[in-house]
C-alpha positions in Angstrom: 74.1 -132.0 43.5 73.7 -134.4 40.5 74.8 -131.6 38.2 77.9 -130.8 40.3 78.9 -134.5 40.4 78.4 -134.7 36.6 80.6 -131.6 36.1 83.3 -133.0 38.4 83.4 -136.4 36.6 83.5 -134.7 33.2 86.4 -132.5 34.3 88.3 -135.6 35.6 87.7 -137.5 32.3 88.8 -134.5 30.3 91.9 -134.2 32.4 92.7 -137.9 31.9 92.2 -137.6 28.1 94.5 -134.5 28.0 97.2 -136.3 30.1 97.0 -139.3 27.8 97.3 -137.1 24.7 100.2 -135.2 26.1 101.9 -138.5 27.1 101.7 -139.5 23.4 103.5 -136.4 22.1 107.1 -137.5 22.7 106.5 -140.8 20.9 105.0 -139.1 17.9 107.9 -136.6 17.8 110.5 -139.3 18.0 108.8 -141.1 15.0 108.9 -137.9 13.0 112.6 -137.3 13.2 115.8 -137.3 15.3 116.9 -135.4 18.4 115.3 -132.1 17.5 111.9 -133.7 17.8 110.8 -132.7 14.3 111.0 -134.1 10.8 114.2 -133.3 9.0 114.1 -131.3 5.9 117.0 -131.8 3.6 117.9 -130.1 0.3 119.6 -132.2 -2.3 121.3 -130.5 -5.3 122.0 -133.1 -7.9 124.1 -132.4 -11.0 121.7 -133.9 -13.5 120.8 -137.2 -15.1 123.6 -137.4 -17.6 124.3 -141.1 -16.9 122.9 -144.3 -15.5 125.3 -143.9 -12.6 123.8 -140.4 -11.8 120.3 -141.8 -11.9 121.2 -144.6 -9.5 122.7 -142.1 -7.1 119.6 -139.9 -7.2 117.4 -143.0 -6.5 119.6 -144.0 -3.6 119.3 -140.6 -2.0 115.5 -140.4 -2.6 114.7 -143.9 -1.3 116.8 -143.5 1.8 115.0 -140.2 2.6 111.7 -142.0 2.3 113.0 -144.8 4.5 114.0 -142.4 7.3 111.0 -140.2 7.1 113.1 -137.2 5.8 111.4 -134.5 3.7 113.6 -134.2 0.7 113.7 -131.1 -1.5 115.4 -132.2 -4.8 116.8 -130.1 -7.6 118.3 -131.2 -10.9 120.9 -128.7 -12.1 121.1 -130.0 -15.7 124.9 -129.9 -15.5 125.0 -126.2 -14.7 126.8 -124.9 -11.6 124.8 -121.7 -11.6 121.6 -123.8 -11.1 123.2 -125.5 -8.2 124.2 -122.3 -6.6 120.6 -121.0 -7.0 119.3 -124.2 -5.5 121.5 -123.9 -2.4 120.4 -120.3 -1.8 116.8 -121.4 -2.1 117.5 -124.2 0.5 119.1 -121.6 2.8 116.0 -119.3 2.5 113.8 -122.3 3.2 115.9 -123.0 6.4 116.4 -126.6 5.7 118.0 -128.9 8.3 121.0 -129.8 6.0 122.1 -129.7 2.4 123.5 -132.6 0.3 125.5 -131.4 -2.6 126.9 -133.3 -5.6 129.1 -130.5 -7.1 129.4 -130.4 -10.9 132.9 -128.9 -10.7 135.5 -128.3 -8.0 135.8 -124.5 -7.9 133.4 -121.5 -7.5 131.6 -122.7 -4.4 133.1 -120.6 -1.6 130.6 -117.7 -1.5 127.5 -119.8 -1.4 129.0 -122.3 1.1 129.9 -119.3 3.3 126.2 -118.4 3.2 125.2 -121.9 4.3 127.7 -121.8 7.1 126.4 -118.4 8.3 122.9 -119.9 8.4 124.3 -122.8 10.4 123.1 -125.3 7.8 125.6 -128.3 7.5 126.6 -129.2 3.9 127.4 -132.8 3.1 129.3 -133.4 -0.2 128.6 -136.7 -2.1 130.7 -138.3 -4.9 132.7 -135.2 -5.7 134.8 -132.8 -3.7 135.2 -129.0 -3.9 138.3 -126.7 -3.8 137.9 -124.1 -1.1 140.3 -122.1 1.1 138.4 -123.1 4.3 137.3 -126.8 4.5 135.0 -126.0 7.4 132.5 -124.7 4.8 131.4 -128.3 4.4 131.0 -131.0 7.0 132.2 -134.1 5.2 132.8 -135.7 1.8 131.5 -139.2 0.9 133.1 -140.4 -2.3 135.3 -142.9 -4.1 139.0 -142.4 -4.6 139.0 -141.3 -8.2 142.8 -141.3 -8.5 142.9 -144.9 -7.4 140.2 -145.8 -9.9 142.2 -144.3 -12.7 145.3 -146.0 -11.5 143.5 -149.4 -11.4 142.3 -149.0 -14.9 145.8 -148.1 -16.2 147.4 -151.1 -14.4 144.9 -153.5 -15.9 145.3 -152.1 -19.4 149.1 -152.2 -19.2 148.9 -156.0 -18.5 146.3 -156.5 -21.2 148.5 -154.7 -23.9 151.8 -156.0 -22.5 152.9 -152.5 -21.9 152.8 -151.2 -25.4 150.2 -149.3 -27.5 148.4 -146.1 -28.3 145.4 -145.0 -26.1 142.7 -142.4 -26.7 141.1 -140.9 -23.6 137.5 -139.8 -23.2 137.5 -137.3 -20.3 134.6 -136.4 -18.1 133.2 -132.9 -17.5 136.0 -130.3 -17.6 136.9 -129.1 -14.1 135.0 -131.9 -12.3 136.8 -133.8 -9.6 136.4 -137.3 -11.2 137.6 -136.0 -14.5 140.7 -134.4 -12.9 141.5 -137.3 -10.6 140.7 -140.2 -13.0 143.1 -138.6 -15.5 145.7 -138.1 -12.9 145.4 -141.7 -11.6 145.5 -143.2 -15.1 148.7 -141.3 -15.9 150.3 -142.5 -12.6 149.4 -146.0 -13.6 151.0 -145.6 -17.0 154.2 -144.4 -15.6 155.3 -148.0 -15.1 154.6 -148.8 -18.8 156.4 -146.2 -20.9 155.4 -148.0 -24.1 151.8 -147.0 -23.5 150.9 -143.5 -24.8 147.8 -141.4 -24.7 147.7 -140.0 -28.2 144.4 -138.1 -28.0 142.3 -136.8 -25.0 139.1 -134.9 -25.1 136.0 -134.4 -22.9 132.8 -136.3 -23.7 131.1 -134.7 -20.7 130.3 -138.0 -19.1 127.5 -138.7 -21.6 126.9 -141.5 -24.0 126.3 -139.1 -26.9 129.5 -137.2 -26.0 131.5 -140.4 -25.9 130.2 -141.5 -29.3 130.9 -138.1 -30.9 134.4 -137.8 -29.6 135.3 -141.4 -30.5 134.0 -140.8 -34.1 136.4 -137.9 -34.3 139.3 -139.9 -32.9 138.7 -142.8 -35.4 138.5 -140.4 -38.3 141.7 -138.6 -37.3 143.5 -141.9 -36.8 142.4 -143.2 -40.2 143.6 -140.0 -41.9 147.0 -140.4 -40.3 147.2 -144.1 -41.0 147.6 -144.7 -37.2 146.2 -147.4 -35.0 144.2 -147.0 -31.8 144.9 -150.0 -29.5 142.7 -148.9 -26.6 140.1 -146.5 -25.3 140.1 -145.3 -21.7 136.8 -143.7 -20.8 136.2 -141.8 -17.5 132.8 -143.4 -17.2 130.8 -146.3 -18.6 128.3 -144.1 -20.5 131.1 -142.6 -22.6 132.6 -146.0 -23.1 129.2 -147.3 -24.4 129.0 -144.4 -26.8 132.6 -145.2 -28.0 131.7 -148.8 -28.5 128.8 -147.8 -30.8 131.2 -145.5 -32.8 133.8 -148.3 -33.1 131.1 -150.7 -34.4 129.8 -148.2 -36.9 133.4 -147.8 -38.2 133.5 -151.5 -39.0 135.7 -152.5 -36.1 135.2 -154.8 -33.2 135.2 -153.2 -29.8 136.8 -155.5 -27.2 139.2 -157.1 -29.7 140.2 -154.7 -32.4 140.2 -151.9 -29.8 140.3 -152.6 -26.1 137.8 -150.6 -24.1 138.3 -149.7 -20.4 136.0 -147.5 -18.3 134.9 -146.6 -14.8 131.6 -146.8 -12.8 130.5 -150.5 -13.2 126.9 -149.8 -14.1 124.8 -152.8 -15.1 124.9 -151.8 -18.8 128.7 -152.1 -18.6 128.4 -155.7 -17.3 126.1 -156.5 -20.2 128.7 -155.1 -22.6 131.4 -157.2 -20.9 129.3 -160.3 -21.2 128.7 -159.4 -24.9 132.5 -159.0 -25.4 132.4 -155.3 -26.4 133.7 -153.8 -23.1 136.8 -155.3 -21.6 137.0 -153.8 -18.1 135.3 -151.4 -15.7 136.3 -150.1 -12.3 133.5 -149.8 -9.8 132.5 -146.5 -8.4 129.4 -147.0 -6.3 126.5 -144.5 -6.5 124.6 -146.1 -3.6 125.5 -143.2 -1.3 122.0 -142.6 0.3 122.6 -144.5 3.6 126.0 -142.9 4.2 124.7 -139.5 3.2 121.8 -139.5 5.7 124.0 -141.0 8.5 126.2 -138.0 8.0 123.2 -135.6 7.9 121.8 -137.0 11.2 125.2 -136.8 12.9 125.8 -133.2 11.6 122.4 -132.0 12.8 123.0 -133.6 16.2 126.5 -131.9 16.4 128.4 -135.2 16.3 131.9 -134.9 14.8 132.4 -136.5 11.4 135.6 -137.4 9.5 136.4 -134.9 6.8 136.2 -137.7 4.2 134.8 -141.2 3.9 136.3 -143.3 1.1 133.9 -145.7 -0.6 135.7 -149.0 -1.5 135.9 -149.8 -5.2 136.6 -153.0 -7.1 137.7 -153.9 -10.7 135.7 -156.2 -13.0 136.6 -157.6 -16.4 135.2 -160.1 -18.9 136.5 -163.0 -16.7 134.3 -162.0 -13.7 131.4 -160.1 -15.4 129.1 -163.0 -16.0 129.2 -164.2 -12.4 128.8 -160.7 -11.0 126.0 -159.3 -13.2 123.2 -161.0 -11.3 124.1 -159.2 -8.1 124.4 -155.7 -9.5 122.0 -153.2 -8.0 122.5 -150.4 -10.5 
């Protein structure tokens, strides 16, 4: 009898323990991830680390993944589209929950995005768009208005130069959305100032070394022709900083002998404005992690999303740089 009572009490205790354990499962599942009850796995295909802006974007995505308990699978494409396409196919094979893509160029994505759609894996584009015949191949694009950025830069420069002068342009990566749109917007802004002309334009591939190299060639050509360069328009700050170095090495003063305008508003650009070597930069925020993962969670849950979310930008010049530099996060 004692043995029977002991067996019954043991069984009851075990049952209670099992019930308590099972009761805890939903709470643990909720902590691990959203509605599906499991931790999200997200693939992020990044272009590379060609600039301080790009590094800041990567850090924003990574830190937000950690904050939300998302398992992030990260790849650096080293500025090569073929590497991004391979990465996306690897993410598809791994059956990730979603893919975040910062596309290096606009075209050439349709086949691999069709594969992602067939696998029912939502693709969220960040900072750059793609050109496809079917926009259902991606869920949403989170980016700045690159055309507006270029236009803001041109309008500021037109006022600075009183509507007259020669400009050299340092373009971004050939075929990339920001390079295409920032050129387009800048030209739109110059339309109201016919006395301003772009005399030379070449790609510096969004890198500081590229900007320096192209600017050296521009200065050499202008000297040979006896021409004057009044201003430099760079599609990003890193190229502008490279151009500033080339101008200094040529014995000229950037910021006064040659006006320098760029886009991105990284902290190094603010430092250059405070130093007087950069005149103006238009903000393009790389802090897209929170918005990207908001979109991921909604896409996985089947919640409709706008096709595009525009990130608000601002313009800073030497008159505002000193007050703003302390609050910069990148």
